[in-house]
Every structure is written in structure tokens, then in C-alpha cells.
C-alpha angles and dihedrals in degrees: 000000000000116000118260122252091346114197109263113230117220118265125194117260108261098171130034100180135000096200090233096128096057091048091053091051088061089064099267133095129200132200147140112253102188138012129184118181129177114212127194109201125187119244113276095031113130096228093160089067090047090054092045090054090046092052093046087063087064098046139030089227123030116212117176124196131185112264120224093205106074096161110092125176090350092304125115117231122194091216134030136174140170141197124228089259090059099255105151131197124186124183146180127197110223133180090253095046142288122310112202131183119205121195120188119185129203092271090063107037138050132155092260095058098111099177091057093051089045093054092044091052093056093045092046097106089061096053109119101179138340106221099182141015123171115198125182147189118212111208109202093180087066091226092131088064090069095037090064088070092053091047091058091046090052091050091050088053093048092246096127131105127198101023143046107185120082124184133171120206125188125200132177113209088178140009092262100040129072118183124196127202122195114204117200120192133354128309087224095060126087090256132036128175134216122186112184148151119266102178105261094021145032118237127214108196130177120200107211122197140176117000092357093055092048093048094047089050089053094050090047091054090044088062092057092043091060099045101276095297128097133189095252123126102300093009103249137113089240091067093051095048091048092049091049088060096046103040099085105060136036142178117219139162098254100212095135132046089228101080091203090067098053119095120237115251110265098237092051094048092048090054090047091052091049094056094039094241134163139163131289119199117227121197128205092233141131117273119270114284118252131173090252091054091047091051090047091050093050092047090049101042108022109028098088093043092052091049091052092049090052094051091047098045100034128236098284099047093041091052091051092046092047090049091056090049090052092050091051092044092050088055090056099048107126134203089267092056091046088052090052091050093048092050094049092050094046091051094046092047092048091052090049097048093044095044088217096145128027109235 
């Protein structure tokens, strides 16, 4: 089990200001409502201390309890625990290392939680996949409430982009209150929208999965890595987070088969301008390469072949042959490879100096 209230080692300041306060003052709020990350740690890595540190960025006091629900996302985990804020970790110890799933709900995570982002930054090379990331815009002017009707109308007229399915759901938390939620898209796709009432505001929330969640997670951490400001439109993290919400759907006047030639509907363009949004391009591509992923690929794809060659060639011939391969490979190392090597060494050295994790 994680240690209770573990002493938190000092980390260098990666972010001085998220810009979140100024954005809220303009009538809109931003946040991350859910984050689910799968890590792959090497054997001997004290990942429990890492998770304890991560959770302590969410609460003043970390109290872990055994979790009676070890099945997560259809996968069985031998160990599972959660904090009082609902942060859950599940893990399995394998021959090749430790796989660990971390799930952080809205109670435990917001854009402004710097400790969490810092810890994720230093654990970044061990991230295997990001299976879910929910990001929201809160509209305190309540304008989004009326825009929901226009979204449905645009869908009925075939003027929507990025989704097909539309569904209204109505709930009554009390006799005098009726809350309506508009769902856009499919839960099975890489993006799914909810627009719903939250008392004094209307929330527009996108649930990102698969490659979109992984890329959005990388963009978010990139903000912290460069001091909280990114080269993106007006240069603030607000612009990035807003655009991550708005980039997956659009409402246009479909007069032309070429979507790029169609003008955006006026009411939607007005809203995008008010929240200072733009579009982020997502690519269906493999996750960013890291030293850990390269090691994992070699172990998975090449390990048996190398063992076969060594047996066939004998130790002396095999060692000579492998040496020639290494010399030829060293000559082809590019700037990208050197960057991966440098990042791996920096993180390893940081962990060693800070004694954050016992290796």
C-alpha cells in the first residue's frame, strides 16, 4: 500500500501562472474533469512513492484505502487503491515491469493543480497510453444554454461537422429544478460532447479517448514544460485548453461539398471569438517515441530473434557482429535520437539526485 502522508521532495518550479484566473474573470472557466493514464514502469522502480506524491498534489492529506473494485476498463488488476478524493491506482507486477493505471476524477484535478502537472512531467517517459481526458469550458453568461437549441437545429439541417448523433436527457435533482444535457456524438468515438446545466453556469465538456487523449495530454504537459505559456495564438495555456474543447466539432453552412469553402455559422463563430478559441490538429499517429518505449519494442519484437542468433553464431561471432551493428547504428543517430537520450538521462539523474524514488 502507498505510504501515508509521505514527505514531498521539492521540485523545480515549472509553471508560474496558468492564466486561469484572468480567463475566469472574462465569464468563462476552464478545467480538466477526468484523466486516466496507463504507466509502464521498469522493475525496481518505486512507483508507489510516485503515486503517493502525485496524489499529495491533489490533497493536503493523502489517505489511501484498499479498493474492492480491482477491475478497471475491462482489465483485471491484482492491486487497487484509492484516496478520499477518488484518485484510483491499479497495478500489476509483470516479468517485464509494473503496469499501473491512474484515474483522477474531477474532484482531484484542475488545470491549476501544478503539483500534479509537475509530477506527470517527471513521469512522462513512463506513460504508456492516455485512455481518457475530459476538458471543459464553463460559461457563466449561460449563453451556451440557448446555443444548444441552435446546435440541434444545425444538426437537423445537416450543417454539423464532427458528429452525427444527438441526444437530449433531462434530470430533476429537485422538484423545482430541471437540468438538461445535450449529448453530441458517440461514446465509442475518440471525442464525445456533453453540454449541461451546472447551477450558475453551463458546461461544455469533451471526452477525449485513444490518440486524441494522448496528444491532448502531451500538449497540456508541454505548456508546463515551457513555463505555462505556449506558442499558440495569443500565447497562453487558456487558448490551448479552450481550443482542445472546440476542435472536434463545427457548425457550417454546407453550400459546397468542399467543407473548407463553407462559412462557419454566425452564432458559432461569435461564441468561438468570445472564448478565444481556434483549432488544434490531431493526427492518427503512434505515441511519441521514448527510450522506455524503444526498450519495450526491442524486448517484444527482437528479443527472441537475438537469442536465436547468439545460439546459432556462438558467443564470439555474435559479439563481433553485434559490435559492428552498434558502430553502424551510432553513425546514424539523429538529432531526434540525441534529444531522447538527453531527456532520459536528465530524468534519471533528477530521480537519483532528489532520491524521490528508490530504484
